[in-house]
VEXDREN-2710 file (C-alpha; in Angstrom, 1 decimal):
% VEXDREN-2710
k/r/px/py/pz
1/MET/-11.8/75.3/-2.6
2/LEU/-10.1/77.2/-5.4
3/ARG/-11.7/78.1/-8.7
4/ARG/-10.5/79.3/-12.1
5/GLY/-13.1/79.1/-14.8
6/SER/-14.4/75.5/-14.5
7/LEU/-11.3/74.3/-12.7
8/ILE/-11.8/73.5/-9.0
9/VAL/-9.0/72.7/-6.7
10/GLU/-9.9/71.4/-3.2
11/ALA/-7.5/70.9/-0.4
12/HIS/-7.5/67.6/1.5
13/PHE/-9.1/68.0/4.9
14/ARG/-6.5/67.5/7.7
15/PRO/-8.2/66.4/10.9
16/GLU/-4.9/66.7/12.9
17/ILE/-4.8/70.4/12.0
18/GLN/-8.3/70.9/13.2
19/GLY/-7.3/69.2/16.5
20/LEU/-4.2/71.4/16.7
21/ARG/-6.5/74.5/16.4
22/ALA/-8.5/73.1/19.3
23/ILE/-5.4/72.7/21.4
24/ALA/-4.3/76.2/20.5
25/VAL/-7.6/77.9/21.5
26/ILE/-7.9/75.8/24.7
27/PHE/-4.5/76.9/25.7
28/VAL/-5.3/80.6/25.1
29/MET/-8.7/80.4/26.9
30/LEU/-7.2/78.6/29.9
31/PHE/-4.4/81.1/30.1
32/HIS/-6.9/84.0/30.1
33/ILE/-9.3/82.6/32.6
34/TRP/-6.9/80.7/34.9
35/PRO/-3.4/82.1/34.1
36/ASP/-1.7/80.3/37.0
37/SER/-2.8/76.9/35.8
38/LEU/-1.2/77.4/32.3
39/PRO/1.2/80.3/32.5
40/GLY/2.5/79.9/29.0
41/GLY/-0.9/79.3/27.4
42/TYR/-0.4/82.4/25.2
43/VAL/1.7/80.2/22.9
44/GLY/-1.6/79.0/21.5
45/VAL/-1.6/82.1/19.3
46/ASP/1.8/81.1/17.9
47/VAL/0.3/77.7/17.0
48/PHE/-2.5/79.5/15.1
49/PHE/0.1/81.5/13.2
50/VAL/1.9/78.4/12.0
51/VAL/-1.4/76.7/11.0
52/SER/-2.5/79.8/9.1
53/GLY/0.8/80.1/7.2
54/PHE/0.6/76.5/6.3
55/LEU/-2.9/76.5/5.0
56/ILE/-2.8/79.9/3.2
57/THR/0.5/79.3/1.5
58/GLY/-0.4/75.8/0.5
59/GLY/-3.6/76.9/-1.1
60/LEU/-1.9/79.7/-3.0
61/LEU/0.8/77.3/-4.2
62/ARG/-1.8/74.8/-5.4
63/GLU/-3.6/77.5/-7.3
64/ALA/-0.3/78.8/-8.8
65/ASN/0.8/75.4/-9.9
66/LEU/-2.5/74.4/-11.5
67/THR/-3.6/77.7/-13.0
68/GLY/-0.3/79.5/-13.5
69/SER/-1.6/82.5/-11.5
70/ILE/-3.2/83.7/-8.3
71/ARG/-6.5/85.5/-8.5
72/LEU/-6.2/88.1/-5.8
73/LEU/-9.8/89.3/-5.7
74/GLU/-11.1/85.8/-5.3
75/PHE/-8.6/85.2/-2.5
76/TYR/-9.5/88.3/-0.6
77/ALA/-13.2/87.6/-1.1
78/ARG/-12.8/84.1/0.4
79/ARG/-11.0/85.6/3.4
80/ALA/-13.7/88.3/3.8
81/ARG/-16.5/85.7/3.8
82/ARG/-14.5/83.5/6.2
83/LEU/-13.3/86.1/8.7
84/LEU/-15.4/89.3/8.6
85/PRO/-18.9/88.2/9.6
86/ALA/-18.0/86.7/13.0
87/ALA/-15.4/89.4/13.7
88/THR/-17.8/92.2/12.9
89/LEU/-20.5/90.7/15.0
90/VAL/-18.3/90.5/18.1
91/LEU/-17.1/94.1/17.6
92/ALA/-20.7/95.3/17.2
93/VAL/-21.8/93.4/20.4
94/VAL/-18.8/94.9/22.3
95/ALA/-19.7/98.4/21.0
96/ILE/-23.3/98.0/22.1
97/ALA/-22.3/96.6/25.5
98/THR/-19.7/99.3/26.1
99/PRO/-22.0/101.3/28.4
100/LEU/-21.7/98.4/30.9
101/LEU/-18.1/99.3/31.3
102/PRO/-17.0/102.2/33.7
103/GLU/-17.3/105.4/31.8
104/THR/-13.6/105.9/32.2
105/ARG/-13.0/103.1/29.8
106/TRP/-15.4/104.2/27.0
107/ALA/-12.9/106.3/25.0
108/GLU/-10.2/103.7/25.1
109/THR/-12.6/100.9/24.1
110/ALA/-13.8/103.0/21.2
111/PHE/-10.2/103.5/20.0
112/GLN/-9.5/99.8/20.1
113/ILE/-12.7/98.8/18.4
114/GLY/-11.7/101.1/15.6
115/ALA/-8.2/99.7/15.5
116/SER/-9.6/96.2/15.5
117/ALA/-12.1/96.9/12.7
118/ILE/-9.3/98.0/10.3
119/TYR/-7.0/95.2/11.6
120/LEU/-4.3/97.4/13.1
121/GLN/-5.0/96.4/16.7
122/ASN/-1.5/94.9/17.1
123/TRP/0.1/98.2/16.2
124/ALA/-2.2/100.1/18.5
125/LEU/-1.3/97.8/21.4
126/ALA/2.4/98.2/20.5
127/TRP/2.1/101.9/20.8
128/LEU/0.1/101.7/24.0
129/SER/2.7/99.3/25.5
130/SER/5.3/102.0/25.3
131/ASP/2.9/104.5/26.9
132/TYR/3.2/104.1/30.6
133/LEU/-0.1/105.8/31.3
134/ALA/-1.9/103.5/28.9
135/SER/-0.1/100.4/30.1
136/ALA/-1.8/100.7/33.5
137/ASP/-5.3/100.8/31.9
138/ALA/-7.7/97.9/32.4
139/ALA/-7.8/95.3/29.6
140/SER/-9.9/96.2/26.6
141/PRO/-12.6/93.7/25.6
142/VAL/-11.2/93.6/22.0
143/GLN/-7.5/93.6/22.7
144/HIS/-7.3/89.9/21.6
145/TYR/-7.8/91.2/18.0
146/TRP/-4.1/91.9/17.9
147/SER/-3.4/88.4/16.6
148/LEU/-6.2/88.5/14.1
149/SER/-4.7/91.8/12.9
150/ILE/-1.3/90.2/12.2
151/GLU/-3.0/87.4/10.3
152/GLU/-5.1/89.8/8.2
153/GLN/-2.0/91.9/7.4
154/PHE/-0.4/88.7/6.3
155/TYR/-3.4/87.7/4.2
156/ILE/-3.3/91.1/2.4
157/VAL/0.4/91.4/1.7
158/TRP/1.4/87.7/1.3
159/PRO/-0.6/86.9/-1.9
160/ILE/0.7/90.1/-3.6
161/LEU/4.3/89.0/-2.8
162/LEU/3.6/85.5/-4.2
163/VAL/2.0/87.0/-7.3
164/ALA/5.2/88.8/-7.9
165/GLY/7.0/85.4/-7.4
166/VAL/4.7/83.7/-10.0
167/TYR/5.5/86.5/-12.4
168/ALA/9.3/86.1/-11.7
169/ALA/9.0/82.3/-12.2
170/ARG/7.4/82.8/-15.6
171/ARG/9.8/85.5/-16.6
172/PHE/13.0/83.6/-15.7
173/GLU/11.5/80.1/-16.2
174/TRP/12.1/79.1/-12.6
175/SER/10.0/76.7/-10.5
176/ILE/7.2/78.4/-8.6
177/ARG/7.9/76.2/-5.6
178/THR/11.5/77.3/-5.7
179/ILE/10.5/81.0/-5.9
180/PHE/8.1/80.5/-3.0
181/ALA/10.8/78.8/-0.9
182/VAL/13.3/81.5/-1.5
183/THR/10.8/84.3/-0.7
184/LEU/9.6/82.5/2.4
185/SER/13.1/81.8/3.7
186/MET/14.1/85.5/3.3
187/VAL/10.9/86.6/5.2
188/PHE/11.5/84.0/7.9
189/LEU/15.1/84.9/8.5
190/ALA/14.6/88.7/8.5
191/SER/11.6/88.5/10.8
192/PHE/13.1/86.0/13.2
193/LEU/16.3/88.0/13.6
194/ARG/14.2/91.1/14.2
195/SER/12.1/89.2/16.7
196/VAL/15.2/88.2/18.7
197/GLN/16.7/91.6/18.6
198/MET/13.6/93.6/19.5
199/THR/12.5/91.1/22.2
200/ALA/15.8/91.8/24.0
201/VAL/15.5/95.6/24.0
202/GLU/11.8/96.4/23.6
203/PRO/9.9/93.3/24.9
204/GLU/6.5/95.0/25.3
205/ARG/6.4/96.3/21.7
206/ALA/8.1/93.1/20.3
207/TYR/5.1/91.0/21.5
208/PHE/2.7/92.8/19.2
209/VAL/4.4/94.2/16.1
210/THR/4.0/92.4/12.8
211/SER/7.7/92.3/12.0
212/THR/8.5/90.1/15.0
213/ARG/5.7/87.6/14.3
214/ILE/5.6/87.2/10.6
215/TRP/8.3/84.5/10.6
216/GLU/5.9/82.2/12.4
217/LEU/3.5/82.4/9.5
218/ALA/6.4/82.0/7.1
219/LEU/7.4/78.8/9.0
220/GLY/4.0/77.4/8.3
221/GLY/4.4/78.5/4.7
222/LEU/7.7/76.7/4.3
223/LEU/6.2/73.6/5.8
224/SER/3.4/73.7/3.1
225/LEU/6.1/73.5/0.4
226/THR/7.1/70.0/1.7
227/ASP/3.5/68.8/1.9
228/GLY/3.3/65.4/0.2
229/ARG/7.0/65.4/-0.5
230/VAL/8.4/64.2/2.8
231/GLN/8.0/60.4/3.1
232/LEU/8.1/59.2/6.7
233/LEU/7.6/55.7/8.0
234/ARG/4.5/55.1/10.1
235/ARG/6.6/54.7/13.3
236/SER/8.6/57.8/12.5
237/ARG/5.4/59.8/12.0
238/ALA/4.1/58.6/15.4
239/ILE/7.3/59.6/17.1
240/ILE/7.8/63.0/15.7
241/GLY/4.1/63.8/16.1
242/PHE/4.4/63.1/19.9
243/VAL/7.6/65.1/20.0
244/GLY/5.8/68.1/18.5
245/LEU/2.8/67.7/20.9
246/VAL/5.2/67.5/23.9
247/GLY/7.0/70.6/22.6
248/VAL/3.7/72.6/22.4
249/ALA/2.5/71.4/25.8
250/ALA/5.9/72.1/27.4
251/ALA/5.9/75.6/26.1
252/ALA/2.4/76.2/27.6
253/LEU/3.3/74.7/30.9
254/LEU/6.8/76.0/31.4
255/MET/6.8/79.4/29.8
256/SER/5.3/82.4/31.6
257/ALA/5.1/86.2/31.6
258/ARG/8.7/86.3/32.6
259/THR/9.8/84.4/29.5
260/PRO/11.3/86.8/26.9
261/PHE/8.8/86.4/24.1
262/PRO/8.5/86.0/21.2
263/GLY/12.2/86.0/20.3
264/ALA/14.0/82.6/20.2
265/ALA/11.6/81.2/22.8
266/ALA/8.8/81.1/20.2
267/LEU/10.7/78.5/18.3
268/VAL/9.5/75.9/20.8
269/PRO/5.7/76.1/20.2
270/THR/6.0/76.9/16.5
271/ILE/8.4/74.1/15.6
272/GLY/6.3/71.8/17.8
273/ALA/3.2/72.8/15.8
274/ALA/5.1/72.4/12.5
275/VAL/6.3/68.9/13.5
276/ILE/2.7/67.8/14.3
277/ILE/1.6/69.0/10.9
278/LEU/4.5/67.3/9.2
279/ALA/3.7/64.0/11.0
280/GLY/0.2/64.1/9.5
281/SER/-2.9/62.2/10.7
282/GLY/-1.1/58.9/11.2
283/GLN/-2.6/55.6/12.2
284/GLY/-2.7/53.6/15.4
285/LEU/-1.3/55.4/18.5
286/SER/-0.1/58.7/17.3
287/ALA/-0.5/62.5/17.9
288/GLY/-2.6/62.6/14.8
289/THR/-5.1/60.0/16.0
290/LEU/-5.4/61.8/19.4
291/LEU/-6.0/65.1/17.7
292/ASN/-8.7/63.4/15.5
293/ARG/-10.9/62.7/18.5
294/TRP/-14.5/64.1/18.4
295/PRO/-14.1/66.7/21.3
296/LEU/-11.1/68.3/19.7
297/GLN/-12.6/68.2/16.2
298/TYR/-15.7/69.9/17.6
299/ILE/-13.7/72.6/19.3
300/GLY/-11.4/72.9/16.3
301/ASP/-14.3/73.6/14.0
302/ARG/-15.4/76.4/16.4
303/SER/-11.9/77.6/17.3
304/TYR/-12.3/81.0/15.5
305/SER/-15.6/81.8/17.2
306/ILE/-14.3/80.6/20.6
307/TYR/-11.3/82.9/20.2
308/LEU/-13.4/85.8/19.3
309/TRP/-16.0/85.4/22.0
310/HIS/-14.1/84.2/25.0
311/TRP/-12.2/87.4/25.8
312/PRO/-15.1/89.9/25.7
313/LEU/-17.0/87.5/28.0
314/ILE/-14.2/87.5/30.5
315/VAL/-13.9/91.3/30.5
316/PHE/-17.6/92.0/30.8
317/TYR/-18.2/89.3/33.3
318/GLY/-15.4/90.7/35.5
319/VAL/-16.9/94.2/35.3
320/LEU/-20.4/93.0/36.2
321/ILE/-19.3/90.9/39.3
322/GLY/-16.8/93.6/40.4
323/ARG/-14.1/91.3/41.7
324/GLU/-11.4/88.9/40.5
325/LEU/-12.5/85.7/38.9
326/ASN/-12.5/82.5/40.9
327/TRP/-12.7/78.9/39.5
328/PHE/-16.5/78.8/39.5
329/ASP/-16.6/82.1/37.5
330/GLY/-14.2/80.5/35.1
331/ILE/-16.4/77.5/34.5
332/ILE/-19.4/79.9/33.9
333/ILE/-17.3/81.8/31.3
334/VAL/-16.1/78.6/29.5
335/THR/-19.7/77.4/29.4
336/CYS/-21.0/80.7/28.0
337/THR/-18.2/80.8/25.5
338/LEU/-18.9/77.3/24.1
339/VAL/-22.7/78.0/23.8
340/VAL/-22.3/81.4/22.2
341/SER/-19.5/80.1/19.9
342/HIS/-21.6/77.2/18.8
343/PHE/-24.4/79.4/17.5
344/SER/-22.0/81.9/16.1
345/PHE/-20.3/79.1/14.2
346/LEU/-23.6/77.7/12.8
347/PHE/-25.5/80.9/12.0
348/VAL/-22.7/83.4/11.2
349/GLU/-19.5/81.6/10.2
350/THR/-21.0/78.6/8.3
351/SER/-24.2/80.2/7.1
352/LEU/-22.6/83.3/5.5
353/ARG/-19.6/81.5/4.2
354/ARG/-21.4/78.7/2.5
355/GLY/-24.9/80.1/2.0
356/ARG/-26.3/82.0/-0.9
357/TRP/-26.3/85.4/0.8
358/PRO/-24.3/87.5/0.3
359/ALA/-23.5/86.5/-3.2
360/LYS/-20.1/84.8/-3.6
361/SER/-18.9/87.1/-6.3
362/PRO/-15.7/88.8/-5.2
363/SER/-17.1/92.3/-5.7
364/VAL/-20.2/91.7/-3.5
365/SER/-18.2/89.9/-0.8
366/LEU/-15.6/92.6/-0.6
367/GLY/-18.3/95.3/-0.7
368/CYS/-20.0/93.7/2.2
369/GLY/-16.7/93.4/4.0
370/PHE/-16.0/97.1/3.6
371/ALA/-19.5/97.9/4.7
372/SER/-19.0/95.8/7.9
373/ILE/-15.8/97.6/8.7
374/LEU/-17.4/101.0/8.2
375/ALA/-20.3/100.0/10.5
376/CYS/-17.8/99.1/13.3
377/LEU/-16.0/102.4/12.8
378/THR/-19.3/104.2/13.0
379/LEU/-20.1/102.5/16.3
380/ALA/-16.6/103.3/17.6
381/GLY/-17.2/107.0/16.7
382/ALA/-20.5/107.0/18.5
383/ILE/-18.9/105.7/21.7
384/GLU/-16.1/108.2/21.5
385/ALA/-18.7/111.0/21.0
386/ALA/-20.6/109.7/24.1
387/ALA/-17.4/109.7/26.2
388/SER/-16.5/113.3/25.1
389/TRP/-20.0/114.5/25.8
390/SER/-20.0/113.1/29.3
391/ALA/-16.9/115.3/30.2
392/ARG/-18.7/118.6/29.6
393/SER/-19.6/119.5/33.1
394/ALA/-18.2/121.3/36.2
395/ASP/-19.2/118.2/38.3
396/PRO/-16.0/116.2/38.9
397/MET/-18.1/113.0/38.4
398/ASP/-18.6/114.0/34.8
399/HIS/-14.9/114.3/34.2
400/LEU/-14.1/110.6/35.1
401/ALA/-13.4/109.6/31.5
402/GLN/-10.8/112.3/31.2
403/ALA/-9.1/111.8/34.5
404/LYS/-6.5/109.3/33.1
405/ARG/-5.3/112.1/30.8
406/ASP/-5.1/114.8/33.5
407/ILE/-1.4/114.5/33.5
408/PRO/1.7/116.7/34.0
409/ALA/2.9/118.8/31.2
410/SER/6.1/116.7/30.8
411/TYR/4.1/113.8/29.3
412/LYS/2.5/116.0/26.7
413/MET/5.8/117.8/25.9
414/GLY/7.6/114.4/25.4
415/CYS/10.2/114.8/28.1
416/HIS/8.8/112.1/30.5
417/GLN/10.9/109.4/29.0
418/LYS/9.2/106.2/27.8
419/LEU/9.8/102.7/29.1
420/ASP/12.0/101.6/26.3
421/LEU/14.2/104.7/25.8
422/SER/17.2/105.9/27.9
423/ASP/18.0/109.5/26.8
424/ALA/17.9/111.9/29.7
425/LYS/15.3/114.4/28.3
426/THR/14.3/117.5/30.2
427/CYS/11.7/120.2/30.1
428/THR/12.2/123.7/31.6
429/PHE/9.5/125.9/33.2
430/GLY/9.3/129.2/35.0
431/ASP/11.9/131.9/34.6
432/VAL/14.8/130.3/32.7
433/THR/17.1/133.2/33.6
434/SER/16.5/132.8/37.4
435/GLN/19.5/132.2/39.6
436/PHE/17.5/129.8/41.8
437/HIS/17.0/126.5/40.0
438/ILE/15.0/123.6/41.2
439/MET/14.7/120.2/39.5
440/VAL/12.3/117.3/39.9
441/ALA/13.8/113.9/39.0
442/GLY/12.8/110.3/39.2
443/ASP/9.9/108.1/38.1
444/SER/6.2/108.9/37.5
445/HIS/5.7/109.3/41.2
446/ALA/8.2/112.2/41.1
447/ALA/6.7/113.5/37.9
448/GLN/3.2/113.8/39.4
449/TRP/4.4/116.7/41.5
450/LEU/5.4/118.7/38.5
451/PRO/2.1/120.6/38.2
452/ALA/2.5/121.9/41.8
453/LEU/6.2/122.8/41.2
454/GLU/5.3/124.5/37.9
455/LYS/2.9/126.8/39.8
456/ILE/5.6/127.5/42.4
457/ALA/8.2/128.4/39.7
458/GLU/5.8/130.8/38.0
459/LYS/4.8/132.4/41.3
460/ARG/8.3/132.9/42.6
461/ASN/10.0/133.4/39.2
462/TRP/12.3/130.4/39.7
463/LYS/13.7/128.1/37.1
464/LEU/12.3/124.5/37.1
465/THR/13.6/121.5/35.2
466/ALA/11.8/118.1/34.9
467/LEU/13.9/115.0/34.4
468/THR/11.8/111.8/34.7
469/LYS/11.2/108.4/33.2
470/ALA/8.4/105.9/33.3
471/ALA/8.8/103.2/36.1
472/CYS/12.4/104.2/36.7
473/PRO/13.5/105.6/40.1
474/LEU/16.6/107.8/40.6
475/ALA/17.8/105.4/43.3
476/GLN/20.7/103.3/42.1
477/PHE/19.7/99.6/42.1
478/GLN/18.9/97.1/39.4
479/LEU/15.3/96.1/38.8
480/ARG/13.1/94.2/36.4
481/HIS/10.1/95.4/34.5
482/HIS/7.4/92.8/33.6
483/GLY/9.8/90.1/34.7
484/ARG/12.8/91.3/32.5
485/TYR/15.9/93.2/33.3
486/TYR/15.1/96.9/32.9
487/ARG/18.2/97.8/30.9
488/SER/16.8/101.2/29.6
489/CYS/16.2/102.3/33.2
490/GLU/19.8/101.5/34.2
491/GLU/21.1/103.5/31.2
492/TRP/18.7/106.4/31.8
493/ARG/19.7/106.7/35.4
494/LYS/23.3/106.9/34.5
495/ASN/22.6/109.6/31.9
496/ALA/20.3/111.5/34.3
497/LEU/22.8/111.6/37.1
498/GLU/25.5/112.9/34.7
499/LEU/23.1/115.6/33.5
500/ILE/22.2/116.6/37.1
501/ARG/26.0/117.0/37.9
502/ASP/26.4/119.2/34.8
503/ILE/23.3/121.3/35.6
504/SER/23.9/121.4/39.4
505/PRO/20.5/122.8/40.4
506/ASN/20.1/124.5/43.8
507/VAL/17.4/122.0/44.9
508/LEU/16.6/118.5/43.6
509/ILE/13.2/117.1/44.5
510/THR/12.6/113.4/44.0
511/SER/10.1/110.6/44.9
512/GLN/9.5/107.1/43.8
513/SER/7.0/104.2/44.1
514/ARG/7.5/102.2/47.3
515/PHE/6.7/98.9/45.5
516/TYR/9.9/98.5/43.6
517/ALA/10.9/95.8/46.1
518/ARG/8.8/93.4/44.1
519/ALA/11.0/94.1/41.0
520/ALA/14.4/94.4/42.6
521/ILE/16.8/91.8/41.3
522/ARG/18.7/90.9/44.5
523/GLN/17.0/89.1/47.4
524/ASP/17.6/91.7/50.2
525/ARG/15.4/94.0/48.2
526/ALA/14.3/96.6/50.8
527/THR/17.9/97.1/52.0
528/ILE/19.2/97.4/48.4
529/ILE/16.7/100.1/47.6
530/GLU/17.4/102.1/50.7
531/GLN/21.1/101.8/50.1
532/GLY/20.5/102.9/46.5
533/LEU/18.7/106.0/47.6
534/GLU/21.3/106.9/50.1
535/LYS/24.1/106.5/47.6
536/THR/22.3/108.7/45.1
537/TRP/21.5/111.4/47.7
538/ARG/25.0/111.4/49.1
539/GLY/26.5/112.0/45.7
540/LEU/24.2/114.9/45.1
541/ILE/24.7/116.5/48.5
542/GLU/28.5/116.3/47.9
543/LEU/27.9/118.5/44.8
544/GLY/26.2/121.1/47.0
545/ILE/22.7/120.3/45.9
546/ASP/19.9/120.4/48.5
547/VAL/17.8/117.2/48.2
548/ILE/14.1/117.0/49.1
549/ALA/12.5/113.6/49.1
550/ILE/8.7/113.3/49.0
551/ARG/7.1/110.4/50.7
552/ASP/5.4/108.0/48.2
553/THR/1.8/108.6/47.4
554/PRO/-0.9/106.5/49.0
555/ASN/-2.0/103.5/46.8
556/MET/-5.7/102.9/46.4
557/GLY/-5.5/99.2/45.5
558/LYS/-6.4/97.2/42.5
559/THR/-9.6/99.1/41.5
560/ALA/-9.0/102.6/40.2
561/PRO/-11.0/105.0/42.3
562/ASN/-12.5/106.6/39.1
563/ASP/-13.6/103.3/37.7
564/CYS/-15.3/102.6/41.1
565/LEU/-17.0/106.0/40.9
566/SER/-18.0/105.5/37.3
567/ALA/-19.5/102.0/38.0
568/ARG/-21.4/103.5/41.0
569/GLN/-19.9/100.8/43.3
570/GLY/-20.9/102.5/46.5
571/ASN/-18.2/103.8/48.9
572/CYS/-15.0/104.2/46.8
573/ALA/-12.9/105.5/49.7
574/VAL/-10.0/103.4/51.0
575/HIS/-8.9/103.2/54.6
576/ARG/-5.7/105.3/55.1
577/ASP/-3.8/102.4/56.7
578/TYR/-4.5/100.2/53.6
579/ALA/-3.5/103.0/51.2
580/LEU/-0.2/103.4/53.0
581/ARG/0.6/99.7/53.3
582/GLY/4.1/98.6/52.7
583/THR/7.3/100.2/53.9
584/ASP/8.4/103.3/52.0
585/PRO/12.2/103.1/51.4
586/ILE/12.3/106.9/51.1
587/VAL/11.2/107.3/54.7
588/ALA/13.6/104.7/56.0
589/ALA/16.5/106.1/53.9
590/THR/16.0/109.7/55.3
591/ILE/16.6/108.4/58.8
592/ASP/20.1/107.3/57.8
593/GLU/20.7/110.4/55.6
594/PRO/19.7/113.4/57.7
595/GLY/21.0/115.8/55.0
596/VAL/17.9/115.0/53.0
597/ARG/14.7/116.9/53.8
598/LEU/11.6/114.6/53.9
599/ILE/8.2/115.9/52.8
600/ASP/5.1/113.9/53.8
601/MET/2.1/115.1/51.8
602/THR/-0.2/112.3/53.0
603/ASP/-2.3/114.6/55.2
604/SER/-3.0/116.8/52.1
605/ILE/-4.2/113.7/50.1
606/CYS/-6.0/111.6/52.7
607/GLY/-8.2/112.4/55.7
608/ALA/-7.5/111.1/59.2
609/GLU/-9.1/107.7/58.5
610/HIS/-9.8/107.4/54.7
611/CYS/-8.4/108.4/51.3
612/GLU/-11.2/109.8/49.3
613/PRO/-11.5/109.8/45.4
614/ILE/-12.9/113.3/45.5
615/THR/-11.7/116.1/47.7
616/ARG/-12.6/119.8/47.5
617/ASN/-14.7/119.1/44.4
618/MET/-11.7/117.7/42.6
619/LEU/-10.8/114.2/41.4
620/VAL/-7.8/113.2/43.4
621/TRP/-6.7/110.2/41.4
622/ARG/-6.0/109.6/37.7
623/ASP/-5.4/105.9/38.5
624/GLU/-4.7/103.7/41.6
625/HIS/-1.5/105.5/42.7
626/HIS/-1.1/108.7/40.7
627/LEU/-2.6/112.1/41.5
628/THR/-4.4/114.1/38.8
629/ALA/-2.4/117.1/37.6
630/THR/-5.3/119.3/38.7
631/TYR/-5.2/118.0/42.3
632/ALA/-1.4/118.0/42.5
633/ALA/-1.4/121.7/41.3
634/SER/-3.8/122.6/44.1
635/LEU/-1.1/121.5/46.7
636/SER/1.5/124.0/45.4
637/ASP/1.3/126.3/48.5
638/ILE/2.0/123.4/50.8
639/LEU/5.0/122.4/48.8
640/LEU/6.2/126.0/48.6
641/ALA/6.3/126.1/52.4
642/TYR/8.9/123.3/52.4
643/ILE/11.0/124.8/49.5
644/GLU/11.1/128.5/50.3
645/PRO/13.4/128.2/53.3
646/LEU/16.0/126.7/50.9
647/TYR/15.5/129.7/48.6
648/ILE/16.0/132.1/51.4
649/SER/19.2/130.3/52.5
650/ALA/20.5/130.3/48.9
651/ALA/19.8/134.0/48.5
652/GLN/21.7/134.8/51.7
653/LEU/24.7/133.0/50.3
654/GLN/24.8/135.1/47.2
END
């Protein structure tokens, strides 16, 4: 309902849109609970974007046509009454329930609650997606606010842009509809091209940033300009409605985490949703009549609450049971979501939006909105303070929350290259004038040894250079990352090997994860990785560089040891045989390349039977498969015993 003075403009209720909302939220919920059953269910979010763009732009267009202007404060007040009460309630409940999470996750949860409260969660996740350390973190209970953040950013900026369009229409005596169409088309084209380009080179960030998604809302907006102007025969409406429904369903069933998304692939669910809206409610057997059924209307009414509540329930339920969800767990979560969402819809969404309190004046509504955001930020700050307070102790158990950031200096100095970049960046430590130069190169499993090597360089006055990249081994073979060809790794490796040839250190130390076989592109993966290692090592040896390869670190499994300790889940040790599961290509490759010296640090990390999370009063692990910098540094003398003979040999040659 739109008001200007005594004029009231009310949009016609569209039951097929409500049913489409239901389909969208069902897809998202099924994807989150049973991802294998609906691998592309994430496209439900894209359907929501199209619907939002259609409804918001249509309402603004009607107001502009009937009143000659758009009243921004009233628009923002309506959005605040519609969105903020339920969103604030969920954030507050998550904040209060945060102590149920392992202490290691408190600080990150506080950060994301704050980002969600000010509707910048999508940008926070985009930043975290390029941070390899953060990308390994457990899911936040509010990370689903990323899509709400994009919509809220749209709601803030879009009316201002259209107000400028209304002014231009009056100034130049153009049609408001024409101005809107030109503006929407420009936004659509620019954003879509950006989405295609960014998805190809930075897929993790492309999924979250506003610039790659806004075209989907613009598509809905363009569709609203045709509302009531496209005359279709009854049979045509039925046909195109079913085509749209099939398109949306096919996207949910056939797409997966391996699909480059959003990019051009997002056209399938978004155009499908647009076609369904274009077809309208219909009569007889049609998509519109199917979407108008009571169960879908019921879920559509509550789709916003269902979306808000389902993900925190999944996260907290998983933490409480301490294992992966099964089908029965999923049924429990769905039931709880529907019950909680029903009451949230009745007593929060509906009551506060349509009731007498708070007053419906724009100033009061916006004031209450700002107050609710401030309350969420205050709760986030309290959680952050609690996480920081828990770290002030000499007991390693009290440092669990900080363990994930107990990282090598190269991360903090910015020379551990990020996932999406390919420049060969280096950091130098020790005596930069020394004639004896050692280099550590490879992925994060190589970088984790930098703290020990840094101590060695300082102790022996050697020069040390770090040359590493997230999830990218020095071994020459092609691989994927998150199901996509890892182009930046290929480019970085080429740049890194050229730099190593130019620098020509005395000793190169490398290591890498043994689980790249899962991501290697060719079928004979283990052999390809071993051959890639041998090819790389052989080229370095021919340059007169001594190569040391460190056996891969034990892997503690799916549950991070520090999360286990924080949750007091009993014995958090892992059997040594399990931690060393899988063939390590480094060990196999050194058999065929005897010129490479193999270092096995396993006995310094694990006992004879078990790998413990705490050793010598130190936290061993920062996650499931990386050592803390503190513990790695404590192993410097053991590493030195392997390297020093090479220094003595080099000194004798001088």
